[in-house]
C-alpha positions as CSV (number, residue, x, y, z in Angstrom):
1,M,0.0,0.0,0.0
2,K,1.1,3.5,-0.8
3,I,-0.1,6.6,1.2
4,K,0.8,9.8,-0.6
5,T,-0.1,12.1,2.3
6,Y,-0.7,11.1,5.9
7,T,-2.6,13.6,8.1
8,M,-3.7,13.7,11.7
9,P,-6.5,16.3,11.7
10,T,-7.1,18.5,14.8
11,D,-10.8,18.7,14.4
12,L,-13.7,16.8,12.8
13,E,-14.4,19.3,10.0
14,E,-10.8,19.1,8.8
15,A,-11.0,15.3,8.8
16,Y,-14.3,15.4,6.9
17,Q,-13.0,17.7,4.3
18,L,-9.9,15.6,3.8
19,L,-12.1,12.5,3.4
20,Q,-13.9,14.1,0.5
21,E,-10.7,14.0,-1.6
22,K,-10.5,11.3,-4.3
23,D,-9.0,8.0,-3.0
24,A,-8.8,9.4,0.6
25,G,-9.4,6.9,3.4
26,I,-9.5,6.7,7.2
27,I,-6.7,4.6,8.7
28,A,-8.6,3.7,12.0
29,G,-6.6,1.1,13.9
30,G,-4.7,-0.1,10.8
31,A,-5.5,-3.7,11.3
32,W,-7.1,-4.2,7.9
33,L,-5.2,-1.7,5.8
34,K,-4.7,-4.2,3.0
35,L,-8.4,-4.1,2.4
36,L,-8.2,-0.4,1.5
37,P,-7.3,0.7,-2.1
38,K,-3.6,0.0,-2.9
39,T,-2.9,3.7,-3.2
40,L,-4.4,6.4,-0.9
41,T,-4.0,10.1,-1.9
42,Q,-4.8,11.0,1.7
43,G,-4.5,8.7,4.8
44,I,-6.5,10.2,7.6
45,D,-5.6,9.4,11.2
46,L,-8.4,10.1,13.7
47,S,-6.2,9.5,16.8
48,G,-6.2,13.1,17.8
49,L,-9.9,13.6,17.9
50,K,-10.7,12.0,21.3
51,L,-12.9,9.3,19.9
52,D,-11.2,6.6,22.0
53,T,-13.4,6.5,25.1
54,I,-16.3,4.4,26.4
55,N,-18.9,6.4,28.3
56,E,-21.6,4.8,30.4
57,T,-24.9,6.3,31.6
58,E,-28.0,4.7,33.2
59,E,-29.5,4.4,29.7
60,N,-26.6,3.8,27.3
61,Y,-23.1,2.7,26.5
62,T,-21.5,5.2,24.1
63,I,-18.4,3.8,22.4
64,G,-16.0,6.1,20.5
65,S,-15.2,4.9,17.0
66,M,-11.4,4.7,17.8
67,V,-12.0,2.5,20.9
68,T,-10.0,-0.7,20.4
69,L,-11.6,-4.1,20.6
70,R,-9.4,-4.8,23.6
71,Q,-10.8,-1.8,25.4
72,I,-14.3,-3.3,25.0
73,E,-13.2,-6.7,25.9
74,T,-11.6,-5.6,29.2
75,H,-14.2,-2.9,30.1
76,T,-15.6,-3.9,33.5
77,S,-19.3,-3.1,32.7
78,L,-19.5,-3.3,28.9
79,G,-17.4,-6.4,28.7
80,T,-19.9,-8.3,30.9
81,Y,-23.1,-6.7,29.6
82,M,-25.7,-9.2,28.4
83,D,-23.9,-12.3,29.5
84,G,-20.6,-10.8,28.1
85,V,-21.7,-11.3,24.5
86,L,-19.4,-8.7,23.1
87,Q,-16.5,-10.0,25.1
88,E,-17.2,-13.5,23.9
89,A,-17.3,-12.4,20.2
90,I,-14.1,-10.3,20.5
91,S,-12.2,-13.1,22.2
92,H,-12.4,-15.0,18.9
93,I,-10.8,-12.2,16.9
94,M,-7.1,-13.1,16.1
95,G,-5.0,-12.5,19.2
96,V,-4.6,-9.8,21.8
97,P,-2.0,-7.9,19.7
98,I,-4.5,-7.4,16.9
99,R,-7.3,-6.6,19.4
100,N,-5.1,-3.9,20.9
101,I,-5.0,-2.0,17.6
102,A,-8.2,-2.9,15.7
103,T,-11.0,-0.4,16.4
104,I,-14.7,-0.8,16.6
105,G,-15.1,2.1,14.2
106,G,-13.0,0.4,11.5
107,T,-14.9,-2.9,12.0
108,V,-18.3,-1.3,11.8
109,A,-17.6,1.2,9.0
110,G,-16.0,-1.5,6.9
111,R,-19.1,-3.7,7.1
112,F,-16.7,-6.7,6.8
113,G,-18.4,-10.0,6.1
114,F,-15.8,-11.8,8.2
115,S,-16.6,-9.7,11.3
116,D,-17.2,-11.4,14.6
117,L,-18.3,-8.2,16.2
118,L,-21.0,-7.0,13.8
119,T,-23.3,-9.9,14.6
120,P,-23.7,-9.3,18.3
121,L,-23.9,-5.6,17.8
122,L,-26.8,-6.2,15.4
123,A,-28.5,-8.4,17.9
124,L,-28.0,-5.7,20.6
125,K,-29.8,-3.1,18.4
126,A,-26.7,-0.8,18.1
127,N,-27.0,2.7,16.7
128,L,-24.3,4.6,14.8
129,V,-23.6,8.3,15.0
130,F,-22.0,9.9,12.0
131,Y,-20.5,13.4,11.7
132,K,-22.9,14.7,9.0
133,K,-25.6,12.0,8.7
134,G,-26.3,11.9,12.4
135,Q,-27.7,8.8,14.0
136,V,-28.7,5.7,12.1
137,T,-29.3,2.1,13.1
138,L,-26.6,-0.5,12.5
139,E,-29.3,-2.6,10.7
140,S,-29.9,0.1,8.1
141,Y,-26.2,0.8,7.6
142,L,-25.4,-2.8,6.9
143,K,-28.2,-3.0,4.4
144,E,-27.1,0.1,2.6
145,A,-24.0,2.2,3.1
146,L,-24.2,5.9,3.3
147,K,-24.3,7.6,-0.1
148,E,-21.7,10.2,0.8
149,K,-18.4,9.8,2.7
150,D,-18.8,10.4,6.4
151,I,-17.0,9.8,9.6
152,L,-18.3,7.4,12.2
153,L,-18.1,9.0,15.6
154,Q,-19.8,6.7,18.1
155,I,-21.6,3.4,18.5
156,I,-24.5,3.5,21.0
157,I,-25.9,0.5,22.8
158,K,-29.1,1.1,24.7
159,K,-29.1,-0.8,28.0
160,E,-31.6,-3.5,28.0
161,Y,-31.3,-6.6,30.2
162,G,-32.0,-10.2,29.4
163,K,-30.0,-13.1,27.9
164,A,-27.6,-13.1,25.0
165,H,-25.6,-15.7,23.1
166,Y,-22.8,-15.7,20.5
167,T,-21.2,-18.6,18.7
168,T,-18.8,-18.9,15.8
169,V,-17.3,-21.7,13.7
170,K,-13.8,-21.4,12.3
171,K,-11.3,-23.7,10.8
172,T,-8.6,-22.5,13.3
173,A,-8.7,-20.1,16.2
174,N,-6.9,-17.3,14.3
175,D,-9.0,-17.7,11.1
176,F,-11.9,-15.7,9.9
177,P,-15.3,-17.2,10.8
178,I,-17.1,-19.6,8.5
179,L,-20.4,-18.5,10.1
180,N,-21.4,-16.8,13.3
181,V,-24.7,-16.3,15.1
182,S,-25.8,-14.0,17.9
183,I,-29.2,-14.2,19.7
184,T,-30.7,-11.9,22.4
185,K,-33.8,-12.3,24.4
186,I,-35.2,-9.2,26.2
187,G,-38.3,-10.1,28.1
188,T,-40.2,-12.3,25.6
189,H,-38.6,-10.6,22.5
190,F,-36.0,-12.3,20.5
191,R,-33.4,-10.9,18.0
192,V,-31.5,-13.3,15.8
193,A,-28.5,-12.2,13.8
194,V,-26.4,-14.3,11.4
195,G,-23.0,-13.2,10.1
196,A,-20.1,-14.3,7.9
197,R,-22.5,-15.7,5.4
198,P,-19.8,-14.8,4.0
199,S,-21.5,-11.4,3.6
200,A,-22.1,-9.0,6.4
201,A,-24.4,-9.8,9.3
202,V,-28.2,-9.7,8.9
203,L,-31.2,-10.1,11.1
204,A,-33.4,-13.1,10.6
205,T,-36.6,-11.1,10.7
206,K,-39.1,-13.8,9.8
207,T,-37.5,-16.1,12.4
208,M,-37.8,-13.4,15.0
209,A,-41.4,-12.7,14.1
210,Y,-42.2,-16.4,14.4
211,L,-40.5,-16.7,17.8
212,N,-42.0,-13.5,19.2
213,E,-45.6,-14.6,18.3
214,N,-45.2,-17.8,20.3
215,K,-45.6,-17.0,23.9
216,T,-44.5,-20.5,25.0
217,L,-41.6,-22.1,23.3
218,S,-41.0,-25.8,22.7
219,D,-38.3,-27.8,21.0
220,D,-40.5,-28.2,18.0
221,I,-41.1,-24.5,17.7
222,I,-37.4,-23.7,18.1
223,E,-36.5,-26.3,15.4
224,K,-39.0,-24.7,13.1
225,A,-37.6,-21.3,13.8
226,A,-34.1,-22.5,12.8
227,K,-35.6,-23.9,9.5
228,I,-37.2,-20.5,8.8
229,A,-33.8,-18.9,9.4
230,V,-32.0,-20.9,6.7
231,E,-34.9,-20.3,4.3
232,E,-34.9,-16.5,4.7
233,I,-31.1,-15.8,4.8
234,S,-28.9,-16.0,1.8
235,F,-25.6,-17.8,1.9
236,G,-22.6,-18.0,-0.4
237,S,-19.3,-19.9,-0.8
238,N,-15.7,-18.8,-0.4
239,A,-12.4,-20.4,0.5
240,R,-13.5,-21.0,4.1
241,G,-16.8,-22.8,3.4
242,S,-19.5,-23.7,0.9
243,K,-23.0,-22.4,0.7
244,A,-24.4,-25.8,1.6
245,Y,-22.1,-26.1,4.6
246,R,-23.1,-22.6,5.9
247,T,-26.8,-23.5,5.4
248,Q,-26.5,-26.5,7.6
249,L,-24.4,-24.7,10.2
250,C,-26.9,-21.9,10.4
251,K,-29.8,-24.3,11.2
252,V,-27.7,-26.0,14.0
253,L,-26.3,-22.8,15.5
254,V,-29.6,-20.9,15.5
255,E,-31.4,-23.8,17.1
256,R,-28.7,-24.1,19.8
257,G,-28.6,-20.3,20.4
258,I,-32.3,-20.0,20.8
259,K,-32.3,-22.8,23.4
260,E,-29.4,-21.1,25.1
261,V,-31.3,-17.9,25.7
262,A,-34.8,-19.3,26.0
263,Y,-34.5,-21.9,28.7
264,E,-33.7,-20.6,32.1
265,N,-31.9,-23.8,33.2
266,T,-29.5,-23.6,30.2
267,N,-25.9,-22.8,31.3
């Protein structure tokens, strides 16, 4: 990779204007630089804009876009929130040296299909705050990226309490996932997210509707919900796994995940 000009802006407006240049890009943590264009006319470093803190109120967690994955993983409250689902997902990402530099903003803004973190964030109903666009849901951003270049400032997670689950399947511990699944249950309401399809994570909306309309769950209902998931979600093939394999994995992982959060006696 070649970066013709490397700039550390002193304010957001400067960073935004630099980003509008042709072939300009934000460096973020630098973990996935090879996925950016081979040549950047302008490399933009956001390290000086104080976007690297986690703030907690009674209602929300607000995570700056330059917060590293390791900061989230080791955060006393956020790391254990909702059965520690974010901590669990992050623990599967490479090793600690990578998690010390990779940022949540780079992960989210990149909409990477191989992401372990996007899937639980989607299940947790995360919202994104951009410099110009303002606040949008992660769900809408994953479906359709912003039409204009913008800077991701924060990820907001509203505090809701219940049960959460995350699981991933990989060939090796340091590989990218073949498939991952995250499920949350707040009260009687389920959210089911499936990622690494190998495309970016999506919500299984029909599956969620089916689960949420059944006040009492049984193994048969859960099995049917898993079948609905594989019917409504599209899968593909790549070097890590075939479409057929991902389809079978999804059914098994969704069924197990629903049982994990649905049954009180499940550990």
